[in-house]
C-alpha positions as CSV (number, residue, x, y, z in Angstrom):
1,M,159.7,262.1,43.6
2,I,161.1,264.7,45.9
3,R,157.6,266.3,46.2
4,N,156.0,263.0,47.2
5,R,158.6,262.6,49.9
6,E,157.9,266.1,51.3
7,Q,154.2,265.4,51.4
8,C,154.7,262.2,53.3
9,L,156.9,264.0,55.8
10,K,154.3,266.7,56.3
11,K,151.6,264.1,57.1
12,L,153.9,262.5,59.7
13,A,154.6,265.9,61.2
14,D,150.9,266.7,61.7
15,L,150.2,264.8,64.9
16,Q,146.6,264.3,65.8
17,V,145.7,264.8,69.4
18,R,143.3,262.1,70.6
19,P,140.8,262.7,73.5
20,I,141.9,261.1,76.8
21,Q,139.4,258.8,78.4
22,L,139.5,258.5,82.2
23,V,139.5,254.9,83.5
24,A,139.2,253.8,87.1
25,P,142.2,251.7,88.3
26,R,141.7,248.0,88.7
27,P,142.4,246.4,92.1
28,E,145.6,244.3,92.2
29,P,144.9,240.5,92.4
30,D,145.9,238.6,95.6
31,Q,149.5,237.4,95.1
32,T,148.9,234.2,97.1
33,L,146.2,233.2,94.5
34,L,148.7,233.9,91.7
35,R,151.2,231.6,93.2
36,C,148.7,228.7,93.2
37,K,148.1,229.2,89.4
38,S,151.6,228.0,88.5
39,P,152.2,226.0,85.3
40,L,152.8,222.9,87.6
41,F,149.0,222.6,88.2
42,S,147.8,223.6,84.7
43,P,146.5,221.0,82.3
44,K,149.2,222.1,79.8
45,H,151.9,220.9,82.2
46,G,150.6,217.3,82.3
47,N,147.4,215.5,83.2
48,R,149.1,213.7,86.2
49,H,150.0,216.9,88.0
50,F,146.6,218.5,87.2
51,K,144.9,215.3,88.5
52,D,146.9,215.5,91.7
53,F,146.0,219.1,92.2
54,Q,142.3,218.3,91.7
55,I,142.5,215.6,94.4
56,I,144.2,218.0,96.8
57,K,141.7,220.7,96.0
58,S,138.7,218.4,96.7
59,I,140.3,217.2,100.0
60,F,141.1,220.7,101.2
61,Y,138.0,222.5,100.0
62,G,137.3,225.3,102.5
63,F,140.7,225.3,104.0
64,S,143.1,228.2,104.0
65,I,145.8,228.8,101.4
66,E,148.5,228.2,104.0
67,D,147.1,224.8,104.8
68,L,146.8,223.9,101.2
69,R,150.4,225.0,100.5
70,Q,151.7,222.9,103.5
71,F,149.8,219.8,102.3
72,I,151.2,220.2,98.8
73,S,154.7,220.4,100.1
74,L,154.3,217.2,102.2
75,F,152.5,215.4,99.4
76,Y,155.3,215.9,96.9
77,C,158.1,215.3,99.5
78,F,156.4,212.0,100.3
79,R,156.3,211.1,96.6
80,H,159.9,212.1,96.1
81,I,161.1,209.8,99.0
82,M,159.0,207.0,97.6
83,K,160.8,207.4,94.2
84,E,164.1,207.4,96.0
85,L,163.2,204.2,97.8
86,I,162.3,202.4,94.5
87,A,165.3,203.8,92.6
88,T,167.8,202.7,95.3
89,E,166.1,199.3,95.5
90,R,166.8,198.8,91.8
91,V,170.4,199.7,92.3
92,Y,170.6,197.4,95.3
93,V,169.3,194.4,93.3
94,D,171.8,195.1,90.6
95,E,174.6,195.2,93.2
96,L,173.5,191.9,94.6
97,L,173.5,190.4,91.1
98,S,177.1,191.7,90.5
99,V,178.2,189.9,93.7
100,L,176.5,186.7,92.7
101,L,178.3,186.9,89.3
102,V,181.6,186.5,91.1
103,R,180.1,183.4,92.9
104,F,178.6,181.7,89.9
105,I,181.0,182.7,87.1
106,C,184.4,183.4,88.4
107,F,184.4,180.4,90.7
108,A,183.4,178.1,87.8
109,Y,185.6,179.7,85.2
110,P,188.2,177.1,84.1
111,S,190.9,179.6,83.2
112,M,190.8,181.0,86.8
113,S,190.7,177.8,88.8
114,Y,194.4,177.8,89.2
115,L,194.2,181.2,90.9
116,L,191.5,180.1,93.4
117,P,193.0,180.0,96.9
118,S,192.9,176.6,98.5
119,A,191.0,178.0,101.6
120,L,188.1,179.0,99.3
121,R,187.7,175.9,97.2
122,C,185.1,174.4,99.6
123,Q,184.0,177.5,101.4
124,K,182.4,179.8,98.9
125,D,179.1,179.4,100.8
126,V,180.9,180.8,103.9
127,L,182.2,183.8,102.0
128,F,178.8,184.7,100.4
129,G,176.5,183.4,103.1
130,N,172.8,183.3,102.1
131,M,173.1,186.2,99.6
132,P,171.4,184.2,96.8
133,E,168.4,183.9,99.1
134,I,168.4,187.7,99.7
135,Y,168.7,188.4,96.0
136,Q,165.7,186.1,95.2
137,F,163.6,187.9,97.8
138,H,164.4,191.4,96.6
139,S,164.4,190.8,92.8
140,R,161.3,188.7,92.6
141,I,159.2,189.9,95.5
142,F,160.0,193.1,97.3
143,L,161.0,195.3,94.3
144,Q,157.7,194.4,92.6
145,D,155.9,195.3,95.8
146,L,157.5,198.7,96.0
147,Q,156.9,199.5,92.3
148,G,153.2,198.7,92.9
149,C,153.2,201.5,95.6
150,L,154.5,204.2,93.2
151,E,151.0,205.6,92.5
152,T,149.8,204.9,96.1
153,P,153.0,205.6,98.1
154,E,151.0,205.8,101.4
155,R,150.6,202.0,101.3
156,V,154.4,201.3,101.5
157,G,154.1,200.7,105.3
158,A,151.7,197.8,104.6
159,C,154.2,196.5,102.0
160,F,156.9,196.3,104.6
161,L,154.6,194.6,107.2
162,R,153.4,192.0,104.7
163,R,157.0,190.9,104.0
164,K,158.1,191.2,107.7
165,D,159.0,187.5,108.0
166,K,160.9,187.4,104.7
167,F,163.4,190.0,106.2
168,Q,164.6,187.3,108.6
169,V,167.1,186.2,105.9
170,Y,169.2,189.2,107.0
171,E,169.6,187.8,110.5
172,R,171.2,184.6,109.0
173,Y,173.4,186.7,106.7
174,C,174.7,188.8,109.6
175,Q,175.3,185.8,111.8
176,N,177.6,184.4,109.1
177,K,179.3,187.7,108.5
178,P,182.2,187.3,111.1
179,C,183.1,183.9,109.4
180,S,182.9,185.6,106.0
181,E,185.2,188.4,107.1
182,L,187.7,186.0,108.6
183,L,187.9,184.1,105.4
184,W,188.2,187.3,103.3
185,R,191.1,188.5,105.4
186,Q,192.9,185.2,104.7
187,C,192.3,185.4,100.9
188,S,191.9,189.1,100.1
189,D,195.4,189.5,98.6
190,S,194.9,186.6,96.2
191,P,195.2,187.4,92.5
192,F,191.9,185.6,92.0
193,F,189.8,188.4,93.4
194,Q,191.8,191.1,91.5
195,E,191.2,189.2,88.2
196,C,187.5,188.8,89.1
197,Q,187.2,192.6,89.6
198,K,188.8,193.2,86.2
199,K,186.6,190.7,84.4
200,L,183.3,192.0,85.9
201,D,184.4,195.7,85.8
202,H,183.7,196.2,89.5
203,K,184.7,199.6,90.9
204,L,184.9,198.3,94.4
205,G,186.5,195.3,96.0
206,L,184.4,192.2,96.8
207,D,184.4,193.0,100.6
208,S,182.6,196.3,99.9
209,Y,179.9,194.5,98.0
210,L,179.5,192.0,100.8
211,L,178.6,194.8,103.1
212,K,175.7,196.0,100.9
213,P,173.0,193.9,102.6
214,I,173.9,195.3,106.1
215,Q,174.0,198.9,104.7
216,R,170.7,198.4,102.9
217,L,169.0,197.2,106.1
218,T,170.1,200.4,107.8
219,K,168.9,202.5,104.9
220,Y,165.3,201.1,105.1
221,Q,164.7,202.5,108.6
222,L,166.1,205.9,107.6
223,L,163.7,206.1,104.6
224,L,160.8,204.9,106.7
225,K,161.5,207.7,109.2
226,E,161.4,210.3,106.4
227,L,158.2,208.9,105.0
228,L,156.6,209.0,108.4
229,K,157.7,212.6,108.8
230,H,155.8,213.6,105.7
231,C,152.7,211.4,106.0
232,V,149.5,213.2,107.0
233,E,146.8,210.5,107.1
234,A,146.4,208.8,110.5
235,Q,145.7,205.3,109.1
236,Y,148.9,205.3,107.0
237,R,151.0,206.9,109.7
238,C,150.1,203.9,111.9
239,E,151.2,201.4,109.2
240,L,154.4,203.3,108.6
241,Q,155.1,203.4,112.4
242,E,154.6,199.7,112.7
243,A,156.9,199.1,109.7
244,L,159.6,201.3,111.2
245,D,159.3,199.5,114.6
246,S,159.6,196.1,112.8
247,M,162.8,197.2,111.0
248,L,164.3,198.7,114.2
249,E,163.5,195.4,116.0
250,L,165.1,193.5,113.2
251,L,168.3,195.6,113.4
252,K,168.4,195.0,117.2
253,S,167.9,191.3,116.7
254,V,170.7,191.2,114.1
255,N,173.0,193.1,116.4
256,D,172.2,190.8,119.3
257,S,172.8,187.7,117.2
258,M,176.2,188.9,116.0
259,H,177.2,189.3,119.7
260,Q,175.8,185.9,120.5
261,I,177.9,184.0,117.9
262,A,181.0,185.4,119.6
263,I,180.3,183.4,122.8
264,T,182.9,180.8,123.5
265,G,183.1,178.0,126.1
266,Y,179.4,177.4,126.6
267,P,178.9,173.7,127.4
268,G,176.0,172.9,125.2
269,D,173.6,174.1,122.4
270,I,173.0,177.8,123.1
271,S,169.9,177.7,120.9
272,Q,168.2,175.7,123.7
273,L,168.1,178.9,125.8
274,G,165.5,180.4,123.6
275,R,165.3,183.7,121.8
276,I,167.9,186.3,122.8
277,I,166.2,189.4,124.3
278,L,168.9,191.7,125.5
279,Q,172.7,191.9,125.7
280,G,175.0,194.5,127.2
281,S,178.0,195.2,129.4
282,F,177.7,195.8,133.2
283,S,179.7,196.1,136.3
284,V,179.0,193.1,138.6
285,W,179.6,192.3,142.3
286,I,178.8,188.9,143.6
287,S,178.0,187.7,147.1
288,H,177.6,184.1,148.4
289,K,175.3,183.4,151.3
290,R,178.0,181.5,153.1
291,A,180.8,184.0,152.3
292,A,182.4,186.0,155.0
293,V,182.0,189.3,153.1
294,R,178.9,191.2,154.0
295,M,176.7,192.9,151.4
296,K,177.6,196.3,152.8
297,E,181.3,195.7,152.3
298,L,180.9,194.8,148.6
299,A,181.1,198.4,147.4
300,R,184.7,198.5,148.6
301,F,185.7,195.9,146.1
302,K,186.5,196.5,142.5
303,P,183.6,195.3,140.3
304,M,184.0,192.7,137.6
305,Q,183.2,193.7,134.0
306,R,180.7,191.2,132.6
307,H,178.7,191.0,129.4
308,L,175.2,189.7,130.1
309,F,173.0,187.9,127.6
310,L,169.3,187.6,128.6
311,Y,167.4,184.7,126.9
312,E,163.9,183.4,127.4
313,H,165.1,180.6,129.6
314,A,168.4,181.7,131.1
315,L,170.8,184.6,131.9
316,L,174.4,184.2,130.8
317,F,177.4,186.0,132.3
318,C,180.4,186.3,130.0
319,K,183.7,188.1,130.0
320,R,184.7,190.1,127.0
321,R,188.1,189.5,125.6
322,D,189.7,191.5,122.9
323,E,192.3,190.0,120.5
324,D,195.2,191.8,118.7
325,S,193.3,191.5,115.4
326,H,190.6,193.9,116.8
327,D,188.1,191.0,117.1
328,S,186.2,190.4,120.3
329,F,184.8,187.3,121.8
330,Y,182.9,186.5,125.0
331,S,184.3,183.8,127.4
332,F,181.4,182.0,129.1
333,K,181.4,182.2,132.9
334,S,178.1,181.2,134.3
335,C,174.4,180.5,133.5
336,L,171.4,181.2,135.7
337,R,168.1,179.5,135.1
338,M,165.3,182.1,134.9
339,S,163.0,179.8,136.9
340,T,165.2,180.3,140.0
341,V,165.9,184.0,139.5
342,A,164.4,186.9,141.5
343,I,165.2,190.6,141.2
344,T,165.4,193.6,143.6
345,E,164.8,196.7,141.6
346,T,166.6,199.2,143.9
347,V,169.9,199.1,145.7
348,K,170.7,201.7,148.3
349,G,173.2,204.3,147.2
350,D,173.0,204.0,143.4
351,V,170.0,204.4,141.1
352,K,171.7,202.4,138.3
353,K,172.1,199.3,140.4
354,F,169.7,196.3,140.8
355,E,170.0,192.9,142.4
356,I,169.7,189.4,140.7
357,C,169.1,186.8,143.4
358,Y,169.7,183.2,142.5
359,S,168.3,180.1,144.2
360,G,166.7,181.8,147.1
361,R,169.5,184.4,147.7
362,E,172.1,181.6,147.8
363,V,174.0,183.9,145.4
364,V,173.3,187.6,145.0
365,Y,174.6,189.6,142.0
366,I,174.6,193.4,142.3
367,V,174.5,194.7,138.7
368,Q,175.3,198.3,137.8
369,A,173.9,199.4,134.4
370,P,175.7,202.2,132.4
371,T,172.5,204.3,132.6
372,V,169.2,204.4,134.4
373,E,167.4,203.8,131.0
374,V,169.4,200.6,130.4
375,K,168.5,199.4,134.0
376,V,164.8,200.0,133.4
377,A,164.8,198.2,130.1
378,W,166.5,195.1,131.6
379,L,164.2,195.1,134.6
380,N,161.1,195.3,132.4
381,E,162.2,192.4,130.2
382,I,163.2,190.2,133.2
383,Q,159.8,190.9,134.9
384,K,158.0,189.9,131.7
385,I,159.9,186.5,131.7
386,L,159.2,185.9,135.4
387,A,155.5,186.7,134.9
388,N,155.1,183.8,132.5
389,P,155.3,180.5,134.5
390,Q,154.6,178.4,131.4
391,K,157.8,179.6,129.7
392,L,159.8,179.3,132.9
393,R,158.8,175.6,133.2
394,Q,159.6,175.1,129.5
395,G,163.0,176.7,130.1
396,F,163.6,174.4,133.1
397,Y,163.0,171.3,130.9
398,H,165.3,172.7,128.2
399,L,168.2,173.1,130.6
400,C,167.5,169.6,132.1
401,G,168.0,168.3,128.6
402,L,171.2,170.3,128.3
403,Y,172.6,168.9,131.5
404,M,171.6,165.4,130.5
405,T,173.5,165.9,127.2
406,V,176.6,167.3,128.8
407,W,176.9,165.4,132.1
408,G,174.4,162.6,131.8
409,V,172.3,161.4,134.8
410,E,174.8,163.0,137.3
411,G,174.1,166.4,135.8
412,I,170.4,166.0,136.5
413,A,171.2,164.9,140.0
414,C,173.4,167.9,140.5
415,L,170.5,170.2,139.3
416,K,168.2,168.6,141.9
417,D,170.8,168.9,144.6
418,A,171.1,172.6,143.9
419,K,167.4,173.1,144.2
420,T,166.6,171.0,147.3
421,K,169.9,171.1,149.1
422,R,169.1,167.7,150.7
423,T,171.7,165.4,149.1
424,S,175.5,165.4,149.5
425,A,177.3,165.7,146.2
426,N,180.5,163.8,145.4
427,S,183.6,165.6,144.1
428,S,182.5,165.6,140.4
429,L,179.1,167.0,141.2
430,K,180.6,169.7,143.4
431,K,182.6,170.9,140.4
432,V,179.4,171.1,138.3
433,T,177.6,172.9,141.1
434,A,180.4,175.4,141.4
435,V,179.8,176.4,137.8
436,Y,176.0,176.4,137.6
437,V,174.8,177.0,141.2
438,N,177.4,179.1,142.9
439,A,178.0,180.8,139.5
440,V,181.6,181.8,140.1
441,L,182.5,184.8,138.0
């Protein structure tokens, strides 16, 4: 046994020297090509990624590696944003449903009826607004549309444009929001809502959920901007840009309408003035043709701060008033028919000023905008209105109907007197003329 072990050790000790064969070194492969052969694009990783890579490869055949790498990055960023849009849409629909559970269950729950505040018994529609309509749109229509764009995310712009009119439900919701907030402040301390939150296991108070539609509307335009940033095809970029413009226009319209509902003291139906186009705060000087003060001397006087509302048929001057409860409202001061308005684009001495001349320079308003950009925007919109005689005539008849409703036949007579200046008005007509012709601010 010991001999056998010695023989084995001798064999291991006798090393055989093998001949060395010289081999030429292989060139190192291009590292950029190795990066492209990642498992992400291999068939083993999944047919979907491999199929995506084949599509990208066929599109960019003949392009450089750097172009290919940039396109891949944009492609997957675009897909990621689309997935985020769909995922957050599902969450949003669930949140809307959780709010409606409060409306349909808690308000009808017999054991909780005694906790219901008296102010809410007949005003739950004021508290929730048209949220049921918003839920129906998103759960039955828009969520399905977005899910259909998962495999073709570049078509999401067309999806927004196709449902453009449906998004108008948000304008009505936002118009009701101030009334909803006022009602909530009156009833927020009620045990009823605390009990509702416990029963439905809500992490947030009801007022936080009532803000979700406004927050979601803002989120859409942010996601569309990100999609536009990562879209490379010209056709789909145009659709995304149109979709983004429509959402920004909706946000502006919602903001304008929320300011409009804060107007108080207007003697008539404000909807007769047409669509609201612009609104904003300005410094205003006023000069009457028969006044002793000359136009050159106006600059010495302190300007009045007025909030202007431009409609299709009229221009409203209001004064902003702030209450102790941090709420603001606009006290109506005067109304100018667009059919009798003219503008002067420049005022000597200040590039931010322009003139609004009313009834053949009978009254002249010098308006100072906060910036030159704001001034240009207002001038452009006013010029568009003045360049459409048909709408101006329509606006004149609308306001004639308003005066007939408020003052009867004497109101129409006053309107004619202001235009022709040929009849002498009695004391009551002079009072009306002071408001609507002289436009005292």
